[in-house]
C-alpha positions in Angstrom: -39.3 -14.9 47.2 -41.1 -18.7 46.9 -38.1 -20.2 48.0 -37.9 -17.5 50.8 -41.6 -17.8 51.8 -41.4 -21.4 52.0 -38.7 -21.5 54.3 -40.3 -19.1 56.3 -43.7 -20.8 56.3 -42.6 -24.4 55.8 -45.3 -24.6 53.3 -45.3 -24.7 49.6 -45.8 -21.7 47.8 -48.4 -22.1 44.5 -47.8 -18.8 43.3 -46.5 -15.1 44.7 -46.8 -11.6 43.2 -45.8 -8.2 44.3 -48.9 -6.0 45.8 -49.4 -2.5 47.4 -49.9 -1.7 50.4 -46.4 -1.2 51.8 -44.7 1.9 53.4 -40.8 0.9 53.5 -41.5 -2.4 53.1 -42.6 -4.2 49.8 -45.8 -6.5 49.9 -46.4 -9.6 48.4 -49.3 -11.9 47.8 -48.7 -15.9 48.2 -50.6 -18.7 47.6 -50.0 -21.7 49.4 -50.5 -25.1 48.6 -52.7 -25.9 51.9 -55.4 -23.0 50.7 -53.8 -20.5 53.1 -53.3 -16.9 51.1 -50.5 -14.5 52.9 -49.6 -11.4 52.5 -45.8 -11.2 53.1 -43.8 -8.0 53.4 -39.6 -7.9 52.8 -36.9 -5.5 52.1 -33.5 -5.1 51.0 -31.9 -3.5 54.5 -34.0 -5.0 56.9 -32.2 -5.0 60.4 -32.0 -9.0 61.2 -34.7 -9.3 64.1 -36.9 -6.5 62.6 -39.6 -9.4 61.5 -39.0 -11.5 64.8 -40.0 -8.6 66.6 -42.7 -7.8 64.6 -44.3 -11.3 64.8 -44.2 -11.4 68.3 -45.8 -8.1 68.9 -48.6 -9.7 66.7 -48.8 -12.6 68.9 -49.1 -10.7 72.3 -51.6 -8.2 70.8 -53.4 -11.4 70.1 -53.0 -13.2 73.4 -56.0 -11.3 74.8 -58.2 -12.5 71.9 -59.6 -9.2 72.5 -58.8 -7.7 68.6 -58.4 -8.9 65.4 -55.3 -9.6 64.7 -53.7 -11.3 61.6 -52.3 -14.6 62.4 -48.5 -14.9 62.1 -47.6 -17.6 59.4 -44.1 -17.5 59.8 -41.0 -15.3 59.7 -37.2 -15.3 58.7 -34.6 -12.4 58.6 -35.8 -11.4 55.2 -39.8 -12.0 55.3 -42.7 -12.0 57.4 -45.7 -13.9 56.1 -49.1 -12.9 57.6 -52.9 -13.7 57.4 -54.2 -11.8 54.3 -57.4 -9.8 55.0 -59.5 -8.9 52.3 -60.3 -5.5 52.5 -63.3 -4.1 52.9 -65.2 -0.9 55.0 -65.5 -0.3 58.7 -69.2 -0.6 59.7 -70.2 1.5 62.7 -70.5 -1.9 63.9 -66.9 -2.6 63.5 -66.0 0.3 65.1 -67.5 0.2 68.4 -66.4 -3.6 68.2 -63.1 -2.2 67.9 -63.4 0.5 70.8 -64.3 -1.9 73.0 -61.6 -4.8 71.9 -58.9 -1.7 72.4 -60.1 -1.2 76.0 -60.0 -4.8 76.4 -56.9 -4.9 75.0 -55.1 -2.5 76.9 -56.4 -3.8 80.4 -54.8 -7.0 79.4 -51.9 -5.1 80.5 -47.8 -5.4 80.3 -45.3 -6.6 82.6 -43.4 -2.9 82.6 -43.6 0.1 80.8 -41.3 -0.5 77.9 -40.2 -3.8 76.1 -37.6 -6.7 75.5 -36.7 -5.3 72.7 -35.4 -2.0 71.3 -38.2 -0.1 69.4 -38.0 0.4 65.9 -39.7 2.8 64.1 -38.7 2.6 60.2 -34.9 3.3 60.3 -35.4 4.8 64.1 -34.1 2.7 66.8 -35.5 4.0 70.2 -34.5 2.6 74.0 -37.0 0.3 75.4 -35.8 -0.6 78.6 -38.5 -1.1 81.6 -38.8 2.3 83.3 -39.7 2.8 86.9 -42.8 4.8 86.4 -44.6 6.5 83.1 -43.8 9.8 82.8 -40.0 9.3 83.1 -40.3 6.6 80.7 -41.6 8.6 78.4 -39.7 11.5 78.9 -36.4 9.5 78.8 -37.0 6.5 76.3 -39.3 8.2 73.6 -39.1 12.4 73.6 -35.7 13.2 74.5 -33.9 10.6 71.9 -35.7 12.3 69.1 -34.9 16.1 70.1 -31.9 15.9 67.5 -34.6 16.2 65.0 -35.4 19.9 65.7 -33.4 23.5 65.9 -32.6 24.6 69.1 -35.6 26.2 70.3 -37.5 23.1 69.8 -34.9 21.3 71.8 -35.4 23.4 74.3 -39.1 23.4 74.1 -39.0 19.6 74.3 -36.5 19.5 77.3 -38.8 21.6 79.4 -42.0 19.4 78.8 -39.6 16.4 80.1 -38.3 18.6 83.4 -42.8 19.2 83.6 -43.6 15.6 83.0 -44.6 14.3 86.5 -47.3 17.4 86.5 -48.1 17.1 82.9 -48.8 13.2 82.8 -52.0 12.8 84.7 -53.0 10.3 87.1 -50.6 7.2 87.3 -52.1 4.0 85.6 -50.3 0.1 85.3 -48.9 -0.6 82.1 -51.6 -0.8 79.1 -50.7 -3.5 76.2 -49.7 -0.9 73.2 -50.2 -1.3 69.7 -47.3 1.6 70.0 -48.0 3.0 66.1 -51.8 3.2 66.0 -52.9 5.9 63.7 -55.7 5.1 61.1 -53.9 4.0 58.3 -52.6 0.9 60.8 -56.4 0.0 61.1 -57.3 -2.1 58.3 -61.5 -2.9 57.7 -62.1 -6.7 56.3 -65.1 -7.4 54.2 -67.3 -8.0 56.6 -67.1 -4.5 58.2 -64.7 -5.4 60.9 -61.5 -3.5 62.2 -58.1 -5.5 62.4 -54.9 -3.9 63.9 -51.4 -4.0 61.6 -48.0 -3.6 62.0 -47.6 -2.7 65.8 -44.5 -1.6 67.6 -46.1 -3.2 70.6 -44.9 -2.5 74.2 -46.1 -1.5 77.4 -47.3 1.8 78.3 -50.0 4.2 78.7 -53.3 3.6 77.1 -54.1 7.2 76.4 -51.0 6.8 73.8 -52.7 4.9 71.5 -55.6 7.0 71.8 -54.0 9.9 71.1 -52.1 8.8 67.7 -55.3 7.1 66.6 -56.5 11.1 66.3 -53.2 12.4 65.0 -54.1 11.6 61.2 -57.7 11.0 61.6 -59.5 8.0 63.2 -61.3 5.4 60.7 -64.3 6.1 62.6 -65.0 8.7 66.0 -67.1 5.7 66.9 -64.2 3.8 68.2 -63.1 6.2 70.6 -67.0 6.8 71.6 -66.9 3.0 72.4 -63.9 2.8 74.1 -64.7 5.6 76.5 -68.4 4.2 77.1 -66.3 0.5 78.1 -63.5 1.9 80.4 -64.1 6.0 81.3 -61.2 8.0 80.4 -59.1 9.5 83.4 -59.8 12.9 84.4 -57.9 15.2 82.1 -57.6 13.2 79.5 -58.4 15.7 76.6 -56.1 18.2 78.0 -53.1 15.4 77.6 -53.9 14.5 73.7 -51.3 16.5 72.6 -48.7 15.9 75.0 -48.8 12.2 73.9 -48.8 13.3 70.2 -45.8 14.8 70.8 -44.0 11.2 70.6 -45.1 10.8 66.9 -45.0 14.4 65.9 -41.0 13.8 67.0 -41.0 10.5 65.0 -42.3 12.1 61.8 -39.7 14.9 62.0 -36.8 12.9 62.6 -37.8 10.7 59.7 -39.3 13.0 57.0 -38.2 16.6 58.7 -40.1 19.3 56.5 -43.0 20.7 58.4 -43.3 17.7 61.1 -40.4 19.6 62.8 -42.4 23.0 62.9 -45.6 20.7 64.3 -43.7 18.8 66.9 -42.0 22.2 68.3 -45.0 23.9 68.4 -46.9 20.7 70.2 -43.5 21.2 72.9 -44.0 24.7 73.5 -47.7 24.4 74.1 -47.1 22.1 77.2 -43.2 23.5 77.9 
């Protein structure tokens, strides 16, 4: 691992040891000769371009200087090395700054709905070719490719949602710069109480997607969403669309983990069908 990290970062590794914090990846803490501490992720079966894509996503989200994103220290086909963040607790001020920062990051925009590379979440790979409009993109590139995870009734409900998507999706908005997997576990707090975004699957999409995902498994602080809405007022009807956007991560979980997620996804689809 020391040799692999050195090849990826171009820096000598003083020490490296496994640490927790990974989900499908194994985490390492590496001390580099220049005094930098790196968090390194690796796994045996990683696709050749996965870490390159994640490095590009981190840099893209960092471009507007709106939110804290770990610096990319280097990557290879086997490892991704990023800035180490000492963990703490999110403060009230940190939550507010993160909410305003998310609004600014979304406003930085994207060239299109979609991205340059396929979207990978775990072992799943989803189409990501730029779409002509958000409702069509969401139906064709996010929902329909995941219906295989459901039974016949669930698939039919998702298909009906897709048929109605243009009337359900709300007012048209330009592509936002999305984190793409913004559940609470991907918001890290440092020892100063500030929030950081990690593990993105970034692409151009509707800003409400990130906000709905943040609510699905419990936001680190309700003040994040309050500060976001104070900075950028939500579009009419946004509360009614939260479940519509949560249908995508529920389908992802149904495809990856099965179990009760299948029933949750089918139930959510039925609500909008």
